[in-house]
Structures are given as structure tokens and as C-alpha cells.
N, C-alpha and C positions, 0 to 999 in steps of 0.2 A: 729844076731840081730832079734828081734821080730818087724816087721814092720806092722803098720796099715795105710791103704789107705782109706781115705774118699772121695767118689765120688757119685755124684747124680744118675748115671746109671752104670750098669755093662755090660759087653759084654753079648749079648743075649737078652738085653732089646729091645722091638720092635721099640723104637726110638733111639737106639744106633747109633753112627756114628763113625767118624775117631778118635775122642778123646778117645772113650772107647776102640777102637782097640789098640791105642798107650799105654794106661794105662796098659792094659792086657799083652802086649808084655814086657814091662818093669818089671811088677810084676812077670811074669814067669821066666824072667832072673835072678831076685833077688833070686827066690827059687833055681834056678840051681846054684847060686853063694853061697849057703849055708845058706840062711836066711829064716826065717819063716814069711809068708806074709798073712795078713788078709785084705780083701776088704770089706768094709761096704758101701752098696749102697741101692737104692730104690727097692721096691718089685713091681712085675708086675704079672699079671694073668698068671698062668701056670708055674711060677718059683718056685724053691725050696727056702725055707726060709734060709737054711744053707746047703752048699755043698762044696766040694772040687773039683776044675778043674785045671788040669795041675800043681797040687801042691799048688795052691792058694786057700785058704779058702775064700768063698764068703758068706756073711751074707746079707740078704735083709729085709728091714723094712721101711715102710712109702712111701709116694708118692714122686715123684722125685724132685719137686721144694722146698717145705718148710718142708714137713713131714720128709724126710730123715734126715734133719739137727737136728730136735727136737729128733728124735728117736736115732740118733747117739750120741747126748749128754747124753740121759738117759741111753743108753746101756753102754757107756763108764763109768759112774759112778755107775750104779745099778747092772749090769750084771757081772758075773764072766768071767774074761778073763786074759790072760797073761800080765804082765807089758810090755809095749811097749817102745822100745828104740827109735823109730822114728815113728812120725805120719805125713803122707803126706796129706796135706789139698788141695784138688783139686777144683779149681775154675770153675764154670760155671755160670757166672753172680754173684751169691751169694755164698760166701764161707761158711766154716763150723765154722768160728770164733774160731778156736782152741787156739789162744793166750789167750783167756779168761779162758780156763779151762784145757788146757793140759800143763803139766810141762816138759814132755820129749822134746827131740829135735823135731823140726818141719821143714817141707819142703813145701813151696807153690809150687803148680804144676798148670800151667795155659797155656792153648793154646792161648786164646785171651782175651783182655780187652774188655768188651762188648761196652762201650761208646755209640755210636749212635744206636747200635742194639737194645737197650731198647726201642726206639721209634717204632721199627718194631715188637713188641711183639704180640702174637696171641690173646690176651684177648679181649673179646667183649666190644664195646663202651657202656657207658663212662668209664668202668673199666680200659680200656687200657692206660688211662692217668696216672694211678698209677705207673707202671713200668717206664714209660717215666720220670716222675718227679723223681723217685728214681735214675735212671741213670744219670740224668742231675745234680742233686744236692748232691747225697750222695755217689755214687760209689767211687769217688776219696778219700773221707775222711775215708772210710773203709780201703783202703790201708795205708793212712798216719797215722791213729790213731792206727791201730792194727797190721800192718804187715811191718812196716819199718825196724825192726830188724830181720825179718825172711828171710832166704835164699830162693831163687826161682829157679825153673826149668822151662824153657819155650822152645818153638820150633822154634822161628824165631827172626830175628832182629826187624821186625815190632812190635812184642809183647814186646821185650825189650825196644823199644822206648816208647811204651805206659806205660809201668811200671814205667820207669824213669819219665815220664811226671806226673804220678800219685804219685810220691813221694818215689819210692823205689830206694835205692842207686844202681847205676850200678854195683858196686863190689859185691852186693848180688845176681846177676842174672847170672845163667849159661844157655847157649843155647846149646841144644842137638837136632839136626835135626832129624826128624822121618825117620825110615826106611820104606820099602814097603814090605808088604807080598803079593807075587805074586801067582796067580793061573792061570798060563798061559796054554792055550792048547798046546798039543805037536806040532801041526802045526797051525800056526796063520791063521785065515781065511782071505780070499781076502776081500778087501773093497767092500762094497755094490755096485752093478752095478748102482743103483740109489743113487745119492749123499745123504748122511746122516748126519744130525747134532743131537748130542745126549746131553741131560742134564742129569747129574747124581748127585743125592743129595736129601736131604729132600725137600718136597714141602712146602715151606714156604716163607714169605715176606722177610726175611733177607738174605736167600740164593739166592734171585734174580730169583725165578722160573717163576714169571710172566713177568719179563723182558726177560727171555729165550724165552717165547712164542711170545713176542713182536718181538724179533730178528727173529724168525721163520717167523712171518708174513711179515717182511721187506724182508727176503731172498725170500719168495714165490712171492712177488710182481715183483721181477726182474728176477727170474729164477724158473719156476715152475717144474723143474726136480729135486726135492728134496723131501725127507721124514724126518720126525722128531720124535725122540724118547725122552721120559722122563722116567728115571729110578729112582724110589724112592717112599717114602710113605708120607702121610700127612693126616690131618683131613678131614672128609667128607666135611666140609664147604670149605677148600681150594681146594679140588679136583673139587668141583662144580664151584667154582670161576675160576679155571684154564680151565675148559672145556668151560665155557661161553666166556672167553677171546679168546680161540682158534676158537670158532665160529665167534667172532667179527672180528678177523684178517684174517679169511678165510682159516684156515688151519685144521679145526677139521676132515676132512675126511683123511688127510695125517699125523695125529698125532697118535702115538701109546704110550699109558701110560702103562708101564711094571709093575709098582708097585715094590714090593720086589723081588729081584732076588738073587740067590746064588752067591758066590765069583766067581766060574768058569763061570758062565753065564755073570756075570759083565764084566769080561775081555774079553769074547767072543764078547759081544756087543761093548765095547770100541775099539776092534781091528777092527770091521766091519765098524764103522762109519768113516767118513772123518774127522770130527772135534768134539771136545768137547767144548760146549758153557758153560762158567762159568761166569755168571753175579752177582756172590755173592757180597753183599755190604760190607762185612768184615769177614776176616778169621784170624785164628791164624797161619795156614800154607797152607792148601789146598792140602791135601793128594790125592784127586782124580786127580789133574793135573799130579802128578807123575805117578799114576796108568795108565792114558791115554797115557802119554809119553812112558812108558815101552813097549807098544805095537804099538808104531809108530804113535800115534794120537796126532796132535798138539792141542793146547788150544787157543781159543779166549775168552777173558774175560775182566773184569774191572781192572784198575790199582789201587788196593786197598791193604790195609794191608793184609799180608798173600799170596795173589795171586802174588804180585810182589816179593815175596821171593821164591816161588815154580815155577814160570814161568820166564824163561830168555826171556825178550821181544825181538822180532824179531829173536829169535834163536829157542825157543821150543814152541812159540806161539806168539800172538799178544795182547797187552793190550791197552785198550782205557779208556777215562775218566769214572768215576763212572756215571751210569745213561745214558750214551750216546749209547743207544741200536741200534740206526741207524747206527752209526759209527761202532759198533761192527759187524753188518750185512754186511756193506760194505766191511770191512776187511776180513770177513769170505768168501765172494764171490770172492774177489781178490785173496786170498791165494790158494783157491781150483782151481781157473781158471789159475793159473800159475804153470804149472806142474814141472818145474825145481825147483822153489823155494819151492814148496810143498815137493818134494822128499828130498831136502836138509835139510828142517826143520825136516822131519821124521828121518833122521840120527842123527841130533842133539838131538832129543827127547830121543831116545834110549840110547845115550851116557850120557845124562844128568841124566836119570832115574837110570842108572847103578850105580851112585855114592851113592845112598841111600840104606842102608841095615840094618836090625836089629842087626846083629852081632856087627857092629860098634856102633850103637846107644845104645844098651843095655850095652855094655862094658863101655861106657862113663858114663851111668846113674849109673851103679854098683860102679864105681870109686867115683862117686859123693856122694852117700849115705854113703859109707864107710869112706869118708873124713870129714863128718859133725861132 
């Protein structure tokens, strides 16, 4: 088959995250399965407009939020390309609206239904009210009006629940859990001598980065034998806000912001920390939790969609109510303070993480696309 994937970002984009990793793993597997795959996504500075990576043709045009949707529509109609047998419409808040112009078979691919995340958008005031209104009043109708008859691929029961709530028939939804691409050091490093809490992810409101800093502050008030790491990137405004909050809660001298790190360095840091703090407000899955578990690092986070799928509460981590950062800090201290419980949870973490691999996930996705 000739397969077209429409996604707002490609792997390699400076703001690419777990969703982009997942998309590319499936795309590579489909190529290995004998299919031709083209990924159309947004352009970024330093990227090639048209290239082939691991057998996947990548075309980049337009900016990530709105421009890529318009460019994809124009490219589909005006540019020369093979006839596509399947078009994958990947959702990241706003879809590509392929039911309006694509006659070939279509597959919706979604990690999370944005829902309340629209309210946590990074737009400056008063413009930030626009995405909030869109999310509250219009998101559900996009699904119901345009996508009710389209099959969907998603990554968790939480997202399936949201899709059904937004009007997609449950029989149209296939769940394929993500694999994990491990870049483990040959010998795992020992845990830091000084207790370490790590946050790994984009520095943004919806990912709970600022709640992570508040958690760090609560931990510091009760036990000053800790250090704190933040691994990830964000806008200049968010970095400044984060540093100011770190000053306000009294941890700025003990906080290290690593920024972007390589995959191998990421796993090295995850292995060295005692805990991963994940106070994200909403996820499709929570790939970082499985990555942390793979190196024996438990997770303490919020009991929200995605995280409750990737964290087995009280087995591979501890989940508390959304926004309850003080309870999160309290549970972090209790867990690390109980050596027997902590070591037992480490074993559970490694066992749980071993269940997720790309061979299984991509075999299932290949079977799915070939059955459509």
C-alpha cells in the first residue's frame, strides 16, 4: 500500500515528544512490512523539506499548529504524488479534517483527546481565551460531525474512554499500547548519593512542570538532603517563570535544568534519580513513566488519564489526585524513606516495563492497517 501520514510534527522537530517517536516507530515498521510510507509534517529551521529516513519519506511544510494543515490540503490536491491507499490523520488538538477531502481509506490516530488541556495553552492573554473556548465548545463536535465513521488507533483505555464520550463508536477504536525504545547504559549507574527527584518532559503548563517545582519545594521543606533535576525544553517565558517559582519555593540553588539531552543521557539520568515526578494534567499514555520504570525508577504523579494507564498505582509508582502537589511530595518522601517498599517497587517497575516493546506494538499496527 501507499500510506500517507499527516502529523503536525516529525521526529527531529525541536518540540517533538513521545507522540512523534511513536508515529515514526509505526511508520518504519510499515515500511519493513512492504508498504510505502510518506509522512507530511511541519517545517522547522534546519530541517530538510523532503528527505527519506529509515525508508520513510518525510515532507515538511508550514508551521506546526495551523500552517501544516493548510499546506497538507494544498499539497494533496495540487502537487504530484502517488495515489494513497490509506491516509492516517493524526490528532494533536486539531486534526487535518481528512473526511472533507480524502476519498481513500482513513485512519484516525490519536494519543489524547485535549479536553481541558485547551485551557492550559501557552498563548498570551487575552488571546489564550480562544483555544479555551474552542476546546470547551467545539472539540466534541469535530469528532461527532466528521469522524464518527472513521476507524481510530489509540494508545490507552483512557483515550478510548474520551473518544467514546466525544461520540466515536467503541467498535471503531483499536488500542495498541506503545513500545519503549531503550537506550540503556551497559552498566546502570548507582542512584545518586544525594536523593534526587527528576522531572522529564516539555516545560509547559499542561505537563505540570510548575507543579513539579512546587513538589520540589514541599520536599525541601521537610528534608533538605535532596537535589532536583528538570530535563526538557520550553519557551523563554516558561523558563523564566520556572526559575522564578524555584526561587519563591527556595530550591533555585539545588535545581539543575538540563534542557535537551540525548536518549542515552536521558536514561542515565532516569537511572540515577530516586524518583520521577510526573504531575502532568492529562496524557494519552505517559511513555516517560515506562522509560523510568525500565531503569528501576518509580513514578509519583497525578491520577489522570494516561498516567493511570502507564503507572500501576502502588506497584510501579504512586498516584494522587490532580493538583494535589503537597500529597505528591508527601508520598515521594514516604516511598524513598521506606527502603523495603522502595526496593520492592523497583522490581515491579522493571517487570512492568519489560511488557512493552515495539516488536509487539508494530506487529499489531501492521495487522490493523492491512485489515482496513
